[in-house]
FIVODO-335487 format. One line per 4 residues: number of its first residue (from 1); their letters; for each residue x negated, y negated, z of N, C-alpha, C. Coordinates in steps of 0.2 Angstrom, whole numbers, plus 2048, in hexadecimal, padded with zeros to 3 digits. Example, Ala and Ser with C-alpha at 12.3 -4.5 7.8 and 13.67 -1.06 7.14 Angstrom:
! FIVODO-335487
1	AS	7BE:81C:827:7C2:816:827:7BE:810:827; 7C0:80B:823:7BC:805:824:7C0:800:827
This chain:
! FIVODO-335487
1	XXXX	D60:984:AE6:D5E:985:AEC:D57:988:AEB; D53:98A:AE8:D4D:98E:AE8:D4B:985:AE5; D4A:980:AE2:D48:97C:AE0:D49:976:AE7; D4F:979:AEA:D4E:972:AEE:D49:975:AF8
5	XXXX	D47:97B:AF6:D45:980:AFC:D3C:97D:AFA; D3A:97E:AF2:D34:97A:AF2:D31:974:AF2; D37:972:AF0:D36:968:AF5:D37:968:AFB; D3A:96A:AFF:D3B:968:B06:D32:96D:B08
9	XXXX	D31:971:B05:D2A:975:B07:D25:96F:B06; D24:96D:AFE:D1F:967:AFD:D20:961:B00; D25:95F:B03:D23:95A:B08:D25:95A:B0F; D24:961:B11:D22:963:B17:D1C:963:B19
13	XXXX	D19:95F:B20:D13:95E:B23:D14:963:B2B; D1A:966:B2C:D17:96C:B30:D1A:973:B2F; D18:976:B32:D1B:97F:B33:D22:97C:B32; D24:97B:B38:D2A:97B:B3A:D2E:978:B36
17	XXXX	D2B:974:B32:D31:971:B2D:D32:977:B27; D2C:978:B26:D2B:97F:B21:D31:986:B24; D2F:987:B29:D34:98C:B2D:D3C:98B:B2B; D3D:983:B2D:D44:983:B2C:D47:981:B25
21	XXXX	D42:97F:B20:D44:97F:B18:D45:988:B17; D41:98C:B19:D41:992:B17:D49:995:B1A; D4A:992:B21:D50:997:B23:D57:993:B1F; D55:98E:B1D:D5A:98A:B1A:D5D:98F:B15
25	XXXX	D56:98F:B11:D57:991:B0A:D59:99B:B0C; D56:99D:B10:D5B:9A6:B10:D62:9A4:B13; D66:9A1:B17:D6C:99F:B18:D6F:99D:B12; D6C:999:B0E:D70:998:B08:D70:99E:B03
29	XXXX	D6C:9A2:B01:D6C:9A8:AFE:D70:9AC:B02; D70:9AE:B09:D74:9B3:B0C:D7D:9AF:B0A; D7E:9AB:B0A:D84:9A7:B0A:D86:9A9:B02; D82:9A7:AFD:D83:9A9:AF4:D85:9AE:AF4
33	XXXX	D81:9B4:AF8:D82:9BB:AF6:D88:9BF:AFA; D8A:9B9:AFD:D92:9BC:B01:D90:9C1:B07; D8A:9C0:B0A:D88:9C4:B11:D89:9C0:B15; D8D:9BC:B16:D8D:9B9:B1E:D93:9BB:B1F
37	XXXX	D96:9BD:B25:D9C:9C0:B29:DA2:9BC:B26; DA1:9B4:B24:DA9:9B0:B23:DA9:9B3:B1B; DA4:9B6:B18:DA5:9B7:B11:DA6:9C0:B0F; DA8:9C1:B16:DA9:9C8:B15:DAF:9CB:B11
41	XXXX	DB6:9C8:B11:DBB:9C8:B0F:DBA:9C9:B04; DB7:9C4:B03:DB5:9C2:AFD:DAF:9C6:AFA; DAB:9C9:AFF:DA6:9D0:AFC:DAA:9D4:AFC; DAF:9D8:B01:DB1:9DE:B01:DB6:9DE:AFA
45	XXXX	DBB:9D8:AFA:DBE:9D9:AF2:DBC:9D8:AED; DB5:9D6:AED:DB2:9D8:AE7:DB0:9DE:AE7; DAD:9E1:AEA:DAB:9E9:AEB:DB0:9EB:AEA; DB6:9EB:AEB:DBD:9EE:AE9:DBF:9EE:AE2
49	XXXX	DBE:9E9:AE1:DBF:9E7:AD7:DBC:9EC:AD3; DB5:9EB:AD7:DAE:9EE:AD3:DAF:9F8:AD2; DB2:9F8:ADA:DB5:9FF:ADC:DBB:A02:AD5; DBF:9FD:AD6:DC7:9FF:AD1:DC2:A00:ACB
53	XXXX	DBF:9FC:AC9:DBC:9FB:AC3:DBA:A03:ABF; DB5:A05:AC7:DB1:A0B:AC3:DB8:A11:AC3; DBD:A0F:AC7:DC1:A15:ACA:DC7:A14:AC2; DC8:A0F:AC0:DCB:A10:ABB:DC6:A14:AB3
57	XXXX	DC0:A12:AB3:DBC:A13:AAF:DBD:A1C:AAF; DBA:A1E:AB4:DBC:A26:AB7:DC2:A28:AB4; DC8:A26:AB6:DCF:A29:AB7:DD1:A27:AAD; DCD:A23:AA9:DCE:A21:AA2:DCC:A27:AA0
61	XXXX	DC5:A2A:AA0:DC0:A2E:A9C:DC6:A35:A9F; DC9:A35:AA5:DCD:A3D:AA5:DD2:A3D:AA2; DD5:A36:AA0:DDC:A35:A9D:DDB:A38:A93; DD4:A33:A93:DD3:A35:A8B:DD0:A3C:A8B
65	XXXX	DCF:A3F:A8F:DCD:A46:A8E:DD2:A4C:A8E; DD8:A4A:A93:DDE:A4E:A92:DE1:A4D:A8B; DE4:A47:A8B:DE6:A46:A85:DE1:A48:A7D; DDC:A49:A7E:DD9:A4B:A78:DDA:A52:A77
69	XXXX	DDB:A55:A7D:DD9:A5D:A7F:DE1:A5F:A7C; DE7:A5B:A7E:DEE:A5A:A7C:DEE:A5A:A75; DEB:A56:A72:DEC:A54:A69:DE8:A59:A69; DE4:A5B:A69:DE0:A62:A65:DE4:A6A:A67
73	XXXX	DE5:A6A:A6C:DE8:A71:A6F:DF0:A70:A6D; DF3:A6B:A6F:DFA:A6B:A6F:DFC:A6C:A76; E05:A6A:A78:E05:A6A:A7D:E05:A6F:A82; E04:A6F:A89:E01:A73:A8E:E02:A71:A95
77	XXXX	E05:A73:A98:E05:A70:A9E:DFF:A6E:AA2; DF9:A6F:AA2:DF5:A6E:AA5:DF4:A67:AA4; DF3:A65:A9C:DF1:A60:A9A:DF5:A5A:A9B; DFC:A5A:A9A:E02:A58:A9B:E02:A56:AA3
81	XXXX	E01:A5B:AA7:E01:A58:AAE:DFA:A55:AB0; DF4:A56:AAC:DEF:A50:AAB:DF0:A4A:AAA; DF3:A49:AA6:DF7:A41:AA3:DF9:A3E:AA8; E01:A45:AA9:E05:A3F:AAE:E00:A3C:AB5
85	XXXX	DFC:A41:AB9:DF8:A40:ABE:DF3:A3A:ABC; DF0:A3A:AB9:DEB:A34:AB5:DEF:A2F:AB4; DF5:A2E:AB0:DF9:A29:AB2:DFA:A24:AB6; DFC:A2A:ABB:DFF:A25:AC1:DF8:A24:AC5
89	XXXX	DF2:A28:AC5:DED:A24:AC8:DEA:A1D:AC5; DEB:A1B:ABE:DEB:A15:ABB:DF1:A12:ABF; DF4:A12:ABF:DFB:A0E:AC0:DF9:A0C:AC8; DF6:A10:ACC:DF3:A0E:AD1:DED:A09:AD2
93	XXXX	DE8:A0C:ACE:DE3:A07:ACE:DE5:A00:ACB; DEA:A01:AC6:DEB:9F8:AC2:DEF:9F7:AC8; DF3:9F9:ACD:DF6:9F6:AD1:DF2:9F3:AD6; DEE:9F5:AD7:DE8:9F3:ADD:DE3:9EE:ADA
97	XXXX	DE2:9EF:AD3:DDE:9EA:AD2:DE0:9E4:AD0; DE7:9E3:ACE:DEC:9DE:ACF:DEB:9DB:AD6; DED:9DF:ADB:DED:9DA:AE3:DE5:9D8:AE5; DE1:9DD:AE2:DDA:9D9:AE5:DD7:9D5:AE3
101	XXXX	DD9:9D4:ADB:DD8:9CE:AD7:DDD:9C8:AD7; DE2:9C8:ADA:DE5:9C1:ADE:DE5:9BF:AE5; DE2:9C6:AE9:DDE:9C3:AEE:DD9:9BE:AF0; DD5:9C2:AE8:DCE:9BE:AE8:DCE:9B8:AE5
105	XXXX	DD3:9B6:AE0:DD4:9B1:ADD:DD7:9AC:AE4; DDC:9AE:AE8:DE0:9A9:AED:DDA:9A8:AF2; DD6:9AC:AF4:DCF:9A9:AF8:DCB:9A6:AF7; DC9:9A7:AF0:DC5:9A3:AEB:DC7:99C:AEB
109	XXXX	DCE:99B:AE9:DD1:995:AE9:DD1:990:AF0; DD2:994:AF5:DD0:991:AFB:DCA:990:AFE; DC4:993:AFB:DBE:990:AFE:DBF:98B:AF9; DBF:98B:AF2:DBE:984:AEF:DC0:97E:AF2
113	XXXX	DC7:981:AF3:DCB:979:AF6:DC6:978:AFC; DC4:97D:AFF:DC0:979:B08:DBA:979:B05; DB7:97A:B00:DAF:976:AFF:DAA:97D:AFF; DAC:983:B04:DAB:988:B04:DA6:98C:AFC
117	XXXX	DA0:98E:AFE:D9F:993:AF8:DA0:990:AF0; D9C:988:AEF:D9E:985:AE9:D9C:989:AE3; D96:98F:AE4:D94:994:ADE:D9A:999:ADB; D9F:998:AE1:DA6:99E:ADF:DA9:99B:ADB
121	XXXX	DAA:995:AD9:DAF:991:AD5:DAE:994:ACF; DA7:995:ACC:DA6:99B:AC6:DAB:99E:AC6; DAA:9A3:AC9:DAC:9AA:ACA:DB5:9A8:ACA; DB8:9A1:ACE:DBE:9A2:ACF:DBF:9A1:ACA
125	XXXX	DBC:99B:AC3:DBF:99B:ABC:DC0:9A1:AB7; DB9:9A4:AB8:DB9:9A8:AB4:DC0:9B0:AB7; DC1:9B0:ABE:DC5:9B5:ABE:DCB:9B3:ABB; DCE:9AA:ABC:DD5:9A9:ABA:DD3:9A4:AB5
129	XXXX	DD2:9A4:AB0:DD0:9A0:AAA:DD7:99E:AA7; DDB:9A2:AA6:DE1:99F:AA3:DE6:99E:AA7; DE5:9A1:AAF:DE9:99E:AB4:DED:9A5:AB7; DEC:9AB:AB3:DEE:9B1:AB2:DF1:9B3:ABA
133	XXXX	DEA:9B2:AC0:DEB:9B4:AC3:DEB:9AE:AC8; DEE:9A8:AC6:DEC:9A3:ACB:DF2:9A3:AD0; DF1:9A0:AD9:DF4:9A3:ADE:DFB:9A0:ADE; DFE:99B:ADA:E03:998:ADA:E09:99E:AD5
137	XX	E06:9A0:AD3:E0C:9A5:AD0:E0A:9AC:AD4; E08:9AE:AD8:E08:9B4:ADC:E0E:9B4:AE2
């Protein structure tokens, strides 16, 4: 895209052509960064997956600490309750992660079929490399 912008600017003979090329470039970048309203579902779902990843990290650290304390001190109700609560939280995170990832795969597949956001096809390939999240299996 930047090469195309450079090409358009180099052949431009008027300021209006440069302005048009720059506007085209900004629209392309906005679309690629998922900042356009049409891409809101994809951007929101990606943010949700990343948020879930951070939640998983936090819950896993909590689980590790409770488990280590349980092994060091021996069975006690506080650590057992913490483990149970954290296991439920991890299960909920796993469930939400699968749901969000499947939604993302379905949306990306539809966008790829329609030719929108071709740069997202790489993301789709990486998310569903082994067809684990293939929409046909949903």
